[in-house]
mmCIF file of the N, C-alpha and C atoms, coordinates in Angstrom:
data_MODEL
# 
_entry.id   MODEL 
# 
loop_
_atom_site.group_PDB 
_atom_site.id 
_atom_site.type_symbol 
_atom_site.label_atom_id 
_atom_site.label_alt_id 
_atom_site.label_comp_id 
_atom_site.label_asym_id 
_atom_site.label_entity_id 
_atom_site.label_seq_id 
_atom_site.pdbx_PDB_ins_code 
_atom_site.Cartn_x 
_atom_site.Cartn_y 
_atom_site.Cartn_z 
_atom_site.occupancy 
_atom_site.B_iso_or_equiv 
_atom_site.pdbx_formal_charge 
_atom_site.auth_seq_id 
_atom_site.auth_comp_id 
_atom_site.auth_asym_id 
_atom_site.auth_atom_id 
_atom_site.pdbx_PDB_model_num 
ATOM 1   N N  . UNK A 1 1  ? 108.003 91.186  118.249 1.00 0.00 ? 1  UNK A N  1 
ATOM 2   C CA . UNK A 1 1  ? 106.856 92.077  118.394 1.00 0.00 ? 1  UNK A CA 1 
ATOM 3   C C  . UNK A 1 1  ? 106.056 91.653  119.623 1.00 0.00 ? 1  UNK A C  1 
ATOM 4   N N  . UNK A 1 2  ? 105.748 92.619  120.449 1.00 0.00 ? 2  UNK A N  1 
ATOM 5   C CA . UNK A 1 2  ? 104.952 92.413  121.653 1.00 0.00 ? 2  UNK A CA 1 
ATOM 6   C C  . UNK A 1 2  ? 103.471 92.328  121.269 1.00 0.00 ? 2  UNK A C  1 
ATOM 7   N N  . UNK A 1 3  ? 102.695 91.565  122.031 1.00 0.00 ? 3  UNK A N  1 
ATOM 8   C CA . UNK A 1 3  ? 101.251 91.449  121.744 1.00 0.00 ? 3  UNK A CA 1 
ATOM 9   C C  . UNK A 1 3  ? 100.548 92.797  121.816 1.00 0.00 ? 3  UNK A C  1 
ATOM 10  N N  . UNK A 1 4  ? 100.995 93.674  122.707 1.00 0.00 ? 4  UNK A N  1 
ATOM 11  C CA . UNK A 1 4  ? 100.363 94.994  122.820 1.00 0.00 ? 4  UNK A CA 1 
ATOM 12  C C  . UNK A 1 4  ? 100.569 95.795  121.532 1.00 0.00 ? 4  UNK A C  1 
ATOM 13  N N  . UNK A 1 5  ? 101.668 95.539  120.823 1.00 0.00 ? 5  UNK A N  1 
ATOM 14  C CA . UNK A 1 5  ? 101.897 96.222  119.551 1.00 0.00 ? 5  UNK A CA 1 
ATOM 15  C C  . UNK A 1 5  ? 100.787 95.927  118.547 1.00 0.00 ? 5  UNK A C  1 
ATOM 16  N N  . UNK A 1 6  ? 100.162 94.792  118.679 1.00 0.00 ? 6  UNK A N  1 
ATOM 17  C CA . UNK A 1 6  ? 99.087  94.419  117.752 1.00 0.00 ? 6  UNK A CA 1 
ATOM 18  C C  . UNK A 1 6  ? 97.808  95.218  117.984 1.00 0.00 ? 6  UNK A C  1 
ATOM 19  N N  . UNK A 1 7  ? 97.716  95.940  119.103 1.00 0.00 ? 7  UNK A N  1 
ATOM 20  C CA . UNK A 1 7  ? 96.524  96.744  119.387 1.00 0.00 ? 7  UNK A CA 1 
ATOM 21  C C  . UNK A 1 7  ? 96.280  97.824  118.339 1.00 0.00 ? 7  UNK A C  1 
ATOM 22  N N  . UNK A 1 8  ? 97.340  98.240  117.662 1.00 0.00 ? 8  UNK A N  1 
ATOM 23  C CA . UNK A 1 8  ? 97.150  99.312  116.685 1.00 0.00 ? 8  UNK A CA 1 
ATOM 24  C C  . UNK A 1 8  ? 96.225  98.892  115.544 1.00 0.00 ? 8  UNK A C  1 
ATOM 25  N N  . UNK A 1 9  ? 96.159  97.608  115.237 1.00 0.00 ? 9  UNK A N  1 
ATOM 26  C CA . UNK A 1 9  ? 95.302  97.148  114.140 1.00 0.00 ? 9  UNK A CA 1 
ATOM 27  C C  . UNK A 1 9  ? 93.817  97.176  114.487 1.00 0.00 ? 9  UNK A C  1 
ATOM 28  N N  . UNK A 1 10 ? 93.401  96.624  115.644 1.00 0.00 ? 10 UNK A N  1 
ATOM 29  C CA . UNK A 1 10 ? 91.979  96.794  115.980 1.00 0.00 ? 10 UNK A CA 1 
ATOM 30  C C  . UNK A 1 10 ? 91.621  98.258  116.246 1.00 0.00 ? 10 UNK A C  1 
ATOM 31  N N  . UNK A 1 11 ? 92.574  99.036  116.766 1.00 0.00 ? 11 UNK A N  1 
ATOM 32  C CA . UNK A 1 11 ? 92.308  100.466 116.984 1.00 0.00 ? 11 UNK A CA 1 
ATOM 33  C C  . UNK A 1 11 ? 92.017  101.155 115.658 1.00 0.00 ? 11 UNK A C  1 
ATOM 34  N N  . UNK A 1 12 ? 92.814  100.831 114.637 1.00 0.00 ? 12 UNK A N  1 
ATOM 35  C CA . UNK A 1 12 ? 92.589  101.407 113.320 1.00 0.00 ? 12 UNK A CA 1 
ATOM 36  C C  . UNK A 1 12 ? 91.224  100.975 112.779 1.00 0.00 ? 12 UNK A C  1 
ATOM 37  N N  . UNK A 1 13 ? 90.902  99.697  112.909 1.00 0.00 ? 13 UNK A N  1 
ATOM 38  C CA . UNK A 1 13 ? 89.615  99.198  112.432 1.00 0.00 ? 13 UNK A CA 1 
ATOM 39  C C  . UNK A 1 13 ? 88.443  99.862  113.145 1.00 0.00 ? 13 UNK A C  1 
ATOM 40  N N  . UNK A 1 14 ? 88.557  100.019 114.451 1.00 0.00 ? 14 UNK A N  1 
ATOM 41  C CA . UNK A 1 14 ? 87.503  100.694 115.218 1.00 0.00 ? 14 UNK A CA 1 
ATOM 42  C C  . UNK A 1 14 ? 87.341  102.142 114.768 1.00 0.00 ? 14 UNK A C  1 
ATOM 43  N N  . UNK A 1 15 ? 88.451  102.813 114.523 1.00 0.00 ? 15 UNK A N  1 
ATOM 44  C CA . UNK A 1 15 ? 88.396  104.213 114.099 1.00 0.00 ? 15 UNK A CA 1 
ATOM 45  C C  . UNK A 1 15 ? 87.710  104.347 112.739 1.00 0.00 ? 15 UNK A C  1 
ATOM 46  N N  . UNK A 1 16 ? 88.057  103.479 111.811 1.00 0.00 ? 16 UNK A N  1 
ATOM 47  C CA . UNK A 1 16 ? 87.412  103.527 110.491 1.00 0.00 ? 16 UNK A CA 1 
ATOM 48  C C  . UNK A 1 16 ? 85.925  103.207 110.571 1.00 0.00 ? 16 UNK A C  1 
ATOM 49  N N  . UNK A 1 17 ? 85.567  102.184 111.341 1.00 0.00 ? 17 UNK A N  1 
ATOM 50  C CA . UNK A 1 17 ? 84.148  101.833 111.500 1.00 0.00 ? 17 UNK A CA 1 
ATOM 51  C C  . UNK A 1 17 ? 83.391  102.976 112.170 1.00 0.00 ? 17 UNK A C  1 
ATOM 52  N N  . UNK A 1 18 ? 84.010  103.582 113.169 1.00 0.00 ? 18 UNK A N  1 
ATOM 53  C CA . UNK A 1 18 ? 83.363  104.690 113.871 1.00 0.00 ? 18 UNK A CA 1 
ATOM 54  C C  . UNK A 1 18 ? 83.109  105.861 112.937 1.00 0.00 ? 18 UNK A C  1 
ATOM 55  N N  . UNK A 1 19 ? 84.097  106.193 112.116 1.00 0.00 ? 19 UNK A N  1 
ATOM 56  C CA . UNK A 1 19 ? 83.932  107.300 111.171 1.00 0.00 ? 19 UNK A CA 1 
ATOM 57  C C  . UNK A 1 19 ? 82.789  107.019 110.198 1.00 0.00 ? 19 UNK A C  1 
ATOM 58  N N  . UNK A 1 20 ? 82.650  105.765 109.785 1.00 0.00 ? 20 UNK A N  1 
ATOM 59  C CA . UNK A 1 20 ? 81.561  105.383 108.880 1.00 0.00 ? 20 UNK A CA 1 
ATOM 60  C C  . UNK A 1 20 ? 80.216  105.591 109.559 1.00 0.00 ? 20 UNK A C  1 
ATOM 61  N N  . UNK A 1 21 ? 80.073  105.076 110.774 1.00 0.00 ? 21 UNK A N  1 
ATOM 62  C CA . UNK A 1 21 ? 78.780  105.108 111.454 1.00 0.00 ? 21 UNK A CA 1 
ATOM 63  C C  . UNK A 1 21 ? 78.417  106.493 111.972 1.00 0.00 ? 21 UNK A C  1 
ATOM 64  N N  . UNK A 1 22 ? 79.393  107.266 112.404 1.00 0.00 ? 22 UNK A N  1 
ATOM 65  C CA . UNK A 1 22 ? 79.074  108.581 112.959 1.00 0.00 ? 22 UNK A CA 1 
ATOM 66  C C  . UNK A 1 22 ? 78.593  109.544 111.875 1.00 0.00 ? 22 UNK A C  1 
ATOM 67  N N  . UNK A 1 23 ? 78.888  109.252 110.614 1.00 0.00 ? 23 UNK A N  1 
ATOM 68  C CA . UNK A 1 23 ? 78.443  110.101 109.506 1.00 0.00 ? 23 UNK A CA 1 
ATOM 69  C C  . UNK A 1 23 ? 77.036  109.748 109.026 1.00 0.00 ? 23 UNK A C  1 
ATOM 70  N N  . UNK A 1 24 ? 76.393  108.781 109.667 1.00 0.00 ? 24 UNK A N  1 
ATOM 71  C CA . UNK A 1 24 ? 75.066  108.344 109.251 1.00 0.00 ? 24 UNK A CA 1 
ATOM 72  C C  . UNK A 1 24 ? 74.017  109.415 109.558 1.00 0.00 ? 24 UNK A C  1 
ATOM 73  N N  . UNK A 1 25 ? 72.955  109.414 108.785 1.00 0.00 ? 25 UNK A N  1 
ATOM 74  C CA . UNK A 1 25 ? 71.839  110.325 109.073 1.00 0.00 ? 25 UNK A CA 1 
ATOM 75  C C  . UNK A 1 25 ? 70.891  109.727 110.111 1.00 0.00 ? 25 UNK A C  1 
ATOM 76  N N  . UNK A 1 26 ? 71.096  108.456 110.455 1.00 0.00 ? 26 UNK A N  1 
ATOM 77  C CA . UNK A 1 26 ? 70.281  107.767 111.453 1.00 0.00 ? 26 UNK A CA 1 
ATOM 78  C C  . UNK A 1 26 ? 70.895  107.963 112.839 1.00 0.00 ? 26 UNK A C  1 
ATOM 79  N N  . UNK A 1 27 ? 70.084  108.433 113.790 1.00 0.00 ? 27 UNK A N  1 
ATOM 80  C CA . UNK A 1 27 ? 70.586  108.746 115.127 1.00 0.00 ? 27 UNK A CA 1 
ATOM 81  C C  . UNK A 1 27 ? 71.161  107.523 115.845 1.00 0.00 ? 27 UNK A C  1 
ATOM 82  N N  . UNK A 1 28 ? 70.553  106.369 115.683 1.00 0.00 ? 28 UNK A N  1 
ATOM 83  C CA . UNK A 1 28 ? 71.060  105.165 116.354 1.00 0.00 ? 28 UNK A CA 1 
ATOM 84  C C  . UNK A 1 28 ? 72.429  104.766 115.800 1.00 0.00 ? 28 UNK A C  1 
ATOM 85  N N  . UNK A 1 29 ? 72.605  104.929 114.508 1.00 0.00 ? 29 UNK A N  1 
ATOM 86  C CA . UNK A 1 29 ? 73.898  104.600 113.903 1.00 0.00 ? 29 UNK A CA 1 
ATOM 87  C C  . UNK A 1 29 ? 74.964  105.603 114.330 1.00 0.00 ? 29 UNK A C  1 
ATOM 88  N N  . UNK A 1 30 ? 74.587  106.884 114.429 1.00 0.00 ? 30 UNK A N  1 
ATOM 89  C CA . UNK A 1 30 ? 75.548  107.884 114.922 1.00 0.00 ? 30 UNK A CA 1 
ATOM 90  C C  . UNK A 1 30 ? 75.942  107.575 116.360 1.00 0.00 ? 30 UNK A C  1 
ATOM 91  N N  . UNK A 1 31 ? 74.986  107.133 117.154 1.00 0.00 ? 31 UNK A N  1 
ATOM 92  C CA . UNK A 1 31 ? 75.276  106.759 118.537 1.00 0.00 ? 31 UNK A CA 1 
ATOM 93  C C  . UNK A 1 31 ? 76.261  105.583 118.573 1.00 0.00 ? 31 UNK A C  1 
ATOM 94  N N  . UNK A 1 32 ? 76.057  104.604 117.698 1.00 0.00 ? 32 UNK A N  1 
ATOM 95  C CA . UNK A 1 32 ? 76.999  103.487 117.595 1.00 0.00 ? 32 UNK A CA 1 
ATOM 96  C C  . UNK A 1 32 ? 78.379  104.017 117.226 1.00 0.00 ? 32 UNK A C  1 
ATOM 97  N N  . UNK A 1 33 ? 78.441  104.962 116.305 1.00 0.00 ? 33 UNK A N  1 
ATOM 98  C CA . UNK A 1 33 ? 79.710  105.569 115.920 1.00 0.00 ? 33 UNK A CA 1 
ATOM 99  C C  . UNK A 1 33 ? 80.406  106.228 117.087 1.00 0.00 ? 33 UNK A C  1 
ATOM 100 N N  . UNK A 1 34 ? 79.631  106.906 117.944 1.00 0.00 ? 34 UNK A N  1 
ATOM 101 C CA . UNK A 1 34 ? 80.206  107.527 119.140 1.00 0.00 ? 34 UNK A CA 1 
ATOM 102 C C  . UNK A 1 34 ? 80.868  106.475 120.016 1.00 0.00 ? 34 UNK A C  1 
ATOM 103 N N  . UNK A 1 35 ? 80.171  105.371 120.262 1.00 0.00 ? 35 UNK A N  1 
ATOM 104 C CA . UNK A 1 35 ? 80.728  104.334 121.137 1.00 0.00 ? 35 UNK A CA 1 
ATOM 105 C C  . UNK A 1 35 ? 81.917  103.634 120.496 1.00 0.00 ? 35 UNK A C  1 
ATOM 106 N N  . UNK A 1 36 ? 81.893  103.482 119.176 1.00 0.00 ? 36 UNK A N  1 
ATOM 107 C CA . UNK A 1 36 ? 83.054  102.896 118.500 1.00 0.00 ? 36 UNK A CA 1 
ATOM 108 C C  . UNK A 1 36 ? 84.254  103.840 118.580 1.00 0.00 ? 36 UNK A C  1 
ATOM 109 N N  . UNK A 1 37 ? 84.008  105.148 118.426 1.00 0.00 ? 37 UNK A N  1 
ATOM 110 C CA . UNK A 1 37 ? 85.098  106.109 118.583 1.00 0.00 ? 37 UNK A CA 1 
ATOM 111 C C  . UNK A 1 37 ? 85.651  106.063 120.003 1.00 0.00 ? 37 UNK A C  1 
ATOM 112 N N  . UNK A 1 38 ? 84.771  105.947 120.981 1.00 0.00 ? 38 UNK A N  1 
ATOM 113 C CA . UNK A 1 38 ? 85.219  105.861 122.370 1.00 0.00 ? 38 UNK A CA 1 
ATOM 114 C C  . UNK A 1 38 ? 86.094  104.630 122.576 1.00 0.00 ? 38 UNK A C  1 
ATOM 115 N N  . UNK A 1 39 ? 85.659  103.500 122.027 1.00 0.00 ? 39 UNK A N  1 
ATOM 116 C CA . UNK A 1 39 ? 86.462  102.277 122.134 1.00 0.00 ? 39 UNK A CA 1 
ATOM 117 C C  . UNK A 1 39 ? 87.804  102.458 121.440 1.00 0.00 ? 39 UNK A C  1 
ATOM 118 N N  . UNK A 1 40 ? 87.806  103.101 120.274 1.00 0.00 ? 40 UNK A N  1 
ATOM 119 C CA . UNK A 1 40 ? 89.073  103.305 119.570 1.00 0.00 ? 40 UNK A CA 1 
ATOM 120 C C  . UNK A 1 40 ? 89.989  104.230 120.362 1.00 0.00 ? 40 UNK A C  1 
ATOM 121 N N  . UNK A 1 41 ? 89.424  105.251 121.026 1.00 0.00 ? 41 UNK A N  1 
ATOM 122 C CA . UNK A 1 41 ? 90.233  106.137 121.869 1.00 0.00 ? 41 UNK A CA 1 
ATOM 123 C C  . UNK A 1 41 ? 90.928  105.352 122.975 1.00 0.00 ? 41 UNK A C  1 
ATOM 124 N N  . UNK A 1 42 ? 90.185  104.442 123.594 1.00 0.00 ? 42 UNK A N  1 
ATOM 125 C CA . UNK A 1 42 ? 90.751  103.637 124.685 1.00 0.00 ? 42 UNK A CA 1 
ATOM 126 C C  . UNK A 1 42 ? 91.865  102.734 124.161 1.00 0.00 ? 42 UNK A C  1 
ATOM 127 N N  . UNK A 1 43 ? 91.612  102.066 123.037 1.00 0.00 ? 43 UNK A N  1 
ATOM 128 C CA . UNK A 1 43 ? 92.612  101.136 122.496 1.00 0.00 ? 43 UNK A CA 1 
ATOM 129 C C  . UNK A 1 43 ? 93.845  101.891 122.020 1.00 0.00 ? 43 UNK A C  1 
ATOM 130 N N  . UNK A 1 44 ? 93.639  103.030 121.333 1.00 0.00 ? 44 UNK A N  1 
ATOM 131 C CA . UNK A 1 44 ? 94.791  103.822 120.901 1.00 0.00 ? 44 UNK A CA 1 
ATOM 132 C C  . UNK A 1 44 ? 95.586  104.326 122.097 1.00 0.00 ? 44 UNK A C  1 
ATOM 133 N N  . UNK A 1 45 ? 94.895  104.770 123.140 1.00 0.00 ? 45 UNK A N  1 
ATOM 134 C CA . UNK A 1 45 ? 95.596  105.265 124.329 1.00 0.00 ? 45 UNK A CA 1 
ATOM 135 C C  . UNK A 1 45 ? 96.395  104.141 124.990 1.00 0.00 ? 45 UNK A C  1 
ATOM 136 N N  . UNK A 1 46 ? 95.830  102.955 125.058 1.00 0.00 ? 46 UNK A N  1 
ATOM 137 C CA . UNK A 1 46 ? 96.555  101.813 125.639 1.00 0.00 ? 46 UNK A CA 1 
ATOM 138 C C  . UNK A 1 46 ? 97.810  101.519 124.823 1.00 0.00 ? 46 UNK A C  1 
ATOM 139 N N  . UNK A 1 47 ? 97.672  101.521 123.506 1.00 0.00 ? 47 UNK A N  1 
ATOM 140 C CA . UNK A 1 47 ? 98.832  101.282 122.651 1.00 0.00 ? 47 UNK A CA 1 
ATOM 141 C C  . UNK A 1 47 ? 99.846  102.410 122.807 1.00 0.00 ? 47 UNK A C  1 
ATOM 142 N N  . UNK A 1 48 ? 99.348  103.649 122.864 1.00 0.00 ? 48 UNK A N  1 
ATOM 143 C CA . UNK A 1 48 ? 100.245 104.803 123.009 1.00 0.00 ? 48 UNK A CA 1 
ATOM 144 C C  . UNK A 1 48 ? 101.033 104.777 124.300 1.00 0.00 ? 48 UNK A C  1 
ATOM 145 N N  . UNK A 1 49 ? 100.398 104.364 125.384 1.00 0.00 ? 49 UNK A N  1 
ATOM 146 C CA . UNK A 1 49 ? 101.123 104.246 126.652 1.00 0.00 ? 49 UNK A CA 1 
ATOM 147 C C  . UNK A 1 49 ? 102.218 103.192 126.546 1.00 0.00 ? 49 UNK A C  1 
ATOM 148 N N  . UNK A 1 50 ? 101.891 102.074 125.941 1.00 0.00 ? 50 UNK A N  1 
ATOM 149 C CA . UNK A 1 50 ? 102.864 100.991 125.774 1.00 0.00 ? 50 UNK A CA 1 
ATOM 150 C C  . UNK A 1 50 ? 104.032 101.435 124.891 1.00 0.00 ? 50 UNK A C  1 
ATOM 151 N N  . UNK A 1 51 ? 103.731 102.206 123.850 1.00 0.00 ? 51 UNK A N  1 
ATOM 152 C CA . UNK A 1 51 ? 104.758 102.630 122.892 1.00 0.00 ? 51 UNK A CA 1 
ATOM 153 C C  . UNK A 1 51 ? 105.445 103.937 123.304 1.00 0.00 ? 51 UNK A C  1 
ATOM 154 N N  . UNK A 1 52 ? 105.119 104.448 124.494 1.00 0.00 ? 52 UNK A N  1 
ATOM 155 C CA . UNK A 1 52 ? 105.645 105.736 124.962 1.00 0.00 ? 52 UNK A CA 1 
ATOM 156 C C  . UNK A 1 52 ? 105.311 106.865 123.988 1.00 0.00 ? 52 UNK A C  1 
ATOM 157 N N  . UNK A 1 53 ? 104.153 106.764 123.373 1.00 0.00 ? 53 UNK A N  1 
ATOM 158 C CA . UNK A 1 53 ? 103.681 107.787 122.427 1.00 0.00 ? 53 UNK A CA 1 
ATOM 159 C C  . UNK A 1 53 ? 102.671 108.674 123.165 1.00 0.00 ? 53 UNK A C  1 
ATOM 160 N N  . UNK A 1 54 ? 103.195 109.517 124.039 1.00 0.00 ? 54 UNK A N  1 
ATOM 161 C CA . UNK A 1 54 ? 102.331 110.293 124.925 1.00 0.00 ? 54 UNK A CA 1 
ATOM 162 C C  . UNK A 1 54 ? 101.523 111.357 124.186 1.00 0.00 ? 54 UNK A C  1 
ATOM 163 N N  . UNK A 1 55 ? 102.038 111.868 123.093 1.00 0.00 ? 55 UNK A N  1 
ATOM 164 C CA . UNK A 1 55 ? 101.254 112.818 122.302 1.00 0.00 ? 55 UNK A CA 1 
ATOM 165 C C  . UNK A 1 55 ? 100.002 112.131 121.744 1.00 0.00 ? 55 UNK A C  1 
ATOM 166 N N  . UNK A 1 56 ? 100.129 110.868 121.361 1.00 0.00 ? 56 UNK A N  1 
ATOM 167 C CA . UNK A 1 56 ? 98.973  110.114 120.867 1.00 0.00 ? 56 UNK A CA 1 
ATOM 168 C C  . UNK A 1 56 ? 97.945  109.923 121.983 1.00 0.00 ? 56 UNK A C  1 
ATOM 169 N N  . UNK A 1 57 ? 98.407  109.674 123.187 1.00 0.00 ? 57 UNK A N  1 
ATOM 170 C CA . UNK A 1 57 ? 97.495  109.506 124.324 1.00 0.00 ? 57 UNK A CA 1 
ATOM 171 C C  . UNK A 1 57 ? 96.737  110.804 124.579 1.00 0.00 ? 57 UNK A C  1 
ATOM 172 N N  . UNK A 1 58 ? 97.449  111.921 124.582 1.00 0.00 ? 58 UNK A N  1 
ATOM 173 C CA . UNK A 1 58 ? 96.797  113.222 124.789 1.00 0.00 ? 58 UNK A CA 1 
ATOM 174 C C  . UNK A 1 58 ? 95.828  113.514 123.651 1.00 0.00 ? 58 UNK A C  1 
ATOM 175 N N  . UNK A 1 59 ? 96.220  113.177 122.424 1.00 0.00 ? 59 UNK A N  1 
ATOM 176 C CA . UNK A 1 59 ? 95.327  113.345 121.280 1.00 0.00 ? 59 UNK A CA 1 
ATOM 177 C C  . UNK A 1 59 ? 94.040  112.558 121.475 1.00 0.00 ? 59 UNK A C  1 
ATOM 178 N N  . UNK A 1 60 ? 94.125  111.336 121.940 1.00 0.00 ? 60 UNK A N  1 
ATOM 179 C CA . UNK A 1 60 ? 92.929  110.511 122.137 1.00 0.00 ? 60 UNK A CA 1 
ATOM 180 C C  . UNK A 1 60 ? 92.015  111.103 123.199 1.00 0.00 ? 60 UNK A C  1 
ATOM 181 N N  . UNK A 1 61 ? 92.598  111.672 124.245 1.00 0.00 ? 61 UNK A N  1 
ATOM 182 C CA . UNK A 1 61 ? 91.789  112.341 125.279 1.00 0.00 ? 61 UNK A CA 1 
ATOM 183 C C  . UNK A 1 61 ? 91.072  113.544 124.667 1.00 0.00 ? 61 UNK A C  1 
ATOM 184 N N  . UNK A 1 62 ? 91.803  114.325 123.868 1.00 0.00 ? 62 UNK A N  1 
ATOM 185 C CA . UNK A 1 62 ? 91.197  115.480 123.205 1.00 0.00 ? 62 UNK A CA 1 
ATOM 186 C C  . UNK A 1 62 ? 90.107  115.086 122.222 1.00 0.00 ? 62 UNK A C  1 
ATOM 187 N N  . UNK A 1 63 ? 90.363  114.040 121.447 1.00 0.00 ? 63 UNK A N  1 
ATOM 188 C CA . UNK A 1 63 ? 89.350  113.578 120.491 1.00 0.00 ? 63 UNK A CA 1 
ATOM 189 C C  . UNK A 1 63 ? 88.109  113.052 121.203 1.00 0.00 ? 63 UNK A C  1 
ATOM 190 N N  . UNK A 1 64 ? 88.306  112.374 122.324 1.00 0.00 ? 64 UNK A N  1 
ATOM 191 C CA . UNK A 1 64 ? 87.156  111.911 123.093 1.00 0.00 ? 64 UNK A CA 1 
ATOM 192 C C  . UNK A 1 64 ? 86.334  113.106 123.584 1.00 0.00 ? 64 UNK A C  1 
ATOM 193 N N  . UNK A 1 65 ? 87.006  114.137 124.091 1.00 0.00 ? 65 UNK A N  1 
ATOM 194 C CA . UNK A 1 65 ? 86.298  115.331 124.573 1.00 0.00 ? 65 UNK A CA 1 
ATOM 195 C C  . UNK A 1 65 ? 85.520  115.993 123.436 1.00 0.00 ? 65 UNK A C  1 
ATOM 196 N N  . UNK A 1 66 ? 86.123  116.102 122.254 1.00 0.00 ? 66 UNK A N  1 
ATOM 197 C CA . UNK A 1 66 ? 85.428  116.694 121.113 1.00 0.00 ? 66 UNK A CA 1 
ATOM 198 C C  . UNK A 1 66 ? 84.247  115.838 120.672 1.00 0.00 ? 66 UNK A C  1 
ATOM 199 N N  . UNK A 1 67 ? 84.430  114.533 120.704 1.00 0.00 ? 67 UNK A N  1 
ATOM 200 C CA . UNK A 1 67 ? 83.347  113.623 120.331 1.00 0.00 ? 67 UNK A CA 1 
ATOM 201 C C  . UNK A 1 67 ? 82.194  113.734 121.328 1.00 0.00 ? 67 UNK A C  1 
ATOM 202 N N  . UNK A 1 68 ? 82.519  113.825 122.601 1.00 0.00 ? 68 UNK A N  1 
ATOM 203 C CA . UNK A 1 68 ? 81.498  113.989 123.637 1.00 0.00 ? 68 UNK A CA 1 
ATOM 204 C C  . UNK A 1 68 ? 80.744  115.305 123.449 1.00 0.00 ? 68 UNK A C  1 
ATOM 205 N N  . UNK A 1 69 ? 81.474  116.360 123.123 1.00 0.00 ? 69 UNK A N  1 
ATOM 206 C CA . UNK A 1 69 ? 80.840  117.664 122.859 1.00 0.00 ? 69 UNK A CA 1 
ATOM 207 C C  . UNK A 1 69 ? 79.876  117.560 121.680 1.00 0.00 ? 69 UNK A C  1 
ATOM 208 N N  . UNK A 1 70 ? 80.310  116.908 120.615 1.00 0.00 ? 70 UNK A N  1 
ATOM 209 C CA . UNK A 1 70 ? 79.451  116.746 119.446 1.00 0.00 ? 70 UNK A CA 1 
ATOM 210 C C  . UNK A 1 70 ? 78.210  115.939 119.754 1.00 0.00 ? 70 UNK A C  1 
ATOM 211 N N  . UNK A 1 71 ? 78.376  114.898 120.563 1.00 0.00 ? 71 UNK A N  1 
ATOM 212 C CA . UNK A 1 71 ? 77.238  114.062 120.935 1.00 0.00 ? 71 UNK A CA 1 
ATOM 213 C C  . UNK A 1 71 ? 76.221  114.874 121.752 1.00 0.00 ? 71 UNK A C  1 
ATOM 214 N N  . UNK A 1 72 ? 76.719  115.676 122.673 1.00 0.00 ? 72 UNK A N  1 
ATOM 215 C CA . UNK A 1 72 ? 75.814  116.514 123.480 1.00 0.00 ? 72 UNK A CA 1 
ATOM 216 C C  . UNK A 1 72 ? 75.101  117.547 122.631 1.00 0.00 ? 72 UNK A C  1 
ATOM 217 N N  . UNK A 1 73 ? 75.813  118.160 121.701 1.00 0.00 ? 73 UNK A N  1 
ATOM 218 C CA . UNK A 1 73 ? 75.188  119.148 120.819 1.00 0.00 ? 73 UNK A CA 1 
ATOM 219 C C  . UNK A 1 73 ? 74.120  118.491 119.954 1.00 0.00 ? 73 UNK A C  1 
ATOM 220 N N  . UNK A 1 74 ? 74.378  117.289 119.478 1.00 0.00 ? 74 UNK A N  1 
ATOM 221 C CA . UNK A 1 74 ? 73.406  116.561 118.657 1.00 0.00 ? 74 UNK A CA 1 
ATOM 222 C C  . UNK A 1 74 ? 72.155  116.270 119.468 1.00 0.00 ? 74 UNK A C  1 
ATOM 223 N N  . UNK A 1 75 ? 72.335  115.831 120.715 1.00 0.00 ? 75 UNK A N  1 
ATOM 224 C CA . UNK A 1 75 ? 71.179  115.537 121.574 1.00 0.00 ? 75 UNK A CA 1 
ATOM 225 C C  . UNK A 1 75 ? 70.380  116.796 121.860 1.00 0.00 ? 75 UNK A C  1 
ATOM 226 N N  . UNK A 1 76 ? 71.066  117.915 122.119 1.00 0.00 ? 76 UNK A N  1 
ATOM 227 C CA . UNK A 1 76 ? 70.383  119.183 122.404 1.00 0.00 ? 76 UNK A CA 1 
ATOM 228 C C  . UNK A 1 76 ? 69.598  119.655 121.191 1.00 0.00 ? 76 UNK A C  1 
ATOM 229 N N  . UNK A 1 77 ? 70.206  119.587 120.011 1.00 0.00 ? 77 UNK A N  1 
ATOM 230 C CA . UNK A 1 77 ? 69.523  120.017 118.791 1.00 0.00 ? 77 UNK A CA 1 
ATOM 231 C C  . UNK A 1 77 ? 68.340  119.109 118.474 1.00 0.00 ? 77 UNK A C  1 
ATOM 232 N N  . UNK A 1 78 ? 68.477  117.821 118.725 1.00 0.00 ? 78 UNK A N  1 
ATOM 233 C CA . UNK A 1 78 ? 67.388  116.886 118.483 1.00 0.00 ? 78 UNK A CA 1 
ATOM 234 C C  . UNK A 1 78 ? 66.210  117.165 119.414 1.00 0.00 ? 78 UNK A C  1 
ATOM 235 N N  . UNK A 1 79 ? 66.510  117.433 120.676 1.00 0.00 ? 79 UNK A N  1 
ATOM 236 C CA . UNK A 1 79 ? 65.430  117.702 121.617 1.00 0.00 ? 79 UNK A CA 1 
ATOM 237 C C  . UNK A 1 79 ? 64.748  119.031 121.316 1.00 0.00 ? 79 UNK A C  1 
ATOM 238 N N  . UNK A 1 80 ? 65.497  120.008 120.812 1.00 0.00 ? 80 UNK A N  1 
ATOM 239 C CA . UNK A 1 80 ? 64.909  121.289 120.445 1.00 0.00 ? 80 UNK A CA 1 
ATOM 240 C C  . UNK A 1 80 ? 63.995  121.131 119.228 1.00 0.00 ? 80 UNK A C  1 
ATOM 241 N N  . UNK A 1 81 ? 64.389  120.305 118.255 1.00 0.00 ? 81 UNK A N  1 
ATOM 242 C CA . UNK A 1 81 ? 63.548  120.071 117.086 1.00 0.00 ? 81 UNK A CA 1 
ATOM 243 C C  . UNK A 1 81 ? 62.288  119.319 117.472 1.00 0.00 ? 81 UNK A C  1 
ATOM 244 N N  . UNK A 1 82 ? 62.400  118.391 118.403 1.00 0.00 ? 82 UNK A N  1 
ATOM 245 C CA . UNK A 1 82 ? 61.242  117.607 118.836 1.00 0.00 ? 82 UNK A CA 1 
ATOM 246 C C  . UNK A 1 82 ? 60.230  118.488 119.558 1.00 0.00 ? 82 UNK A C  1 
ATOM 247 N N  . UNK A 1 83 ? 60.735  119.475 120.298 1.00 0.00 ? 83 UNK A N  1 
ATOM 248 C CA . UNK A 1 83 ? 59.865  120.363 121.053 1.00 0.00 ? 83 UNK A CA 1 
ATOM 249 C C  . UNK A 1 83 ? 59.159  121.379 120.146 1.00 0.00 ? 83 UNK A C  1 
ATOM 250 N N  . UNK A 1 84 ? 59.717  121.640 118.996 1.00 0.00 ? 84 UNK A N  1 
ATOM 251 C CA . UNK A 1 84 ? 59.155  122.666 118.095 1.00 0.00 ? 84 UNK A CA 1 
ATOM 252 C C  . UNK A 1 84 ? 57.936  122.189 117.352 1.00 0.00 ? 84 UNK A C  1 
# 
């Protein structure tokens, strides 16, 4: 087993932690979840490149884009509520 193969375990842990934190009702915890998801995307993509799992790499890019969209929508909705 190559050392890069072991990346799948911290990637899984990051993904689970991110899912926990991003579901929080606290904005700071959701923000932490966003960054944990971003880290998991990077680690999964690195593992996917090593394993020639290109669909997984593309999936991680797509998930990052969706996560970024959600983060922007959350910020926009928060600023609109603050202004009201």
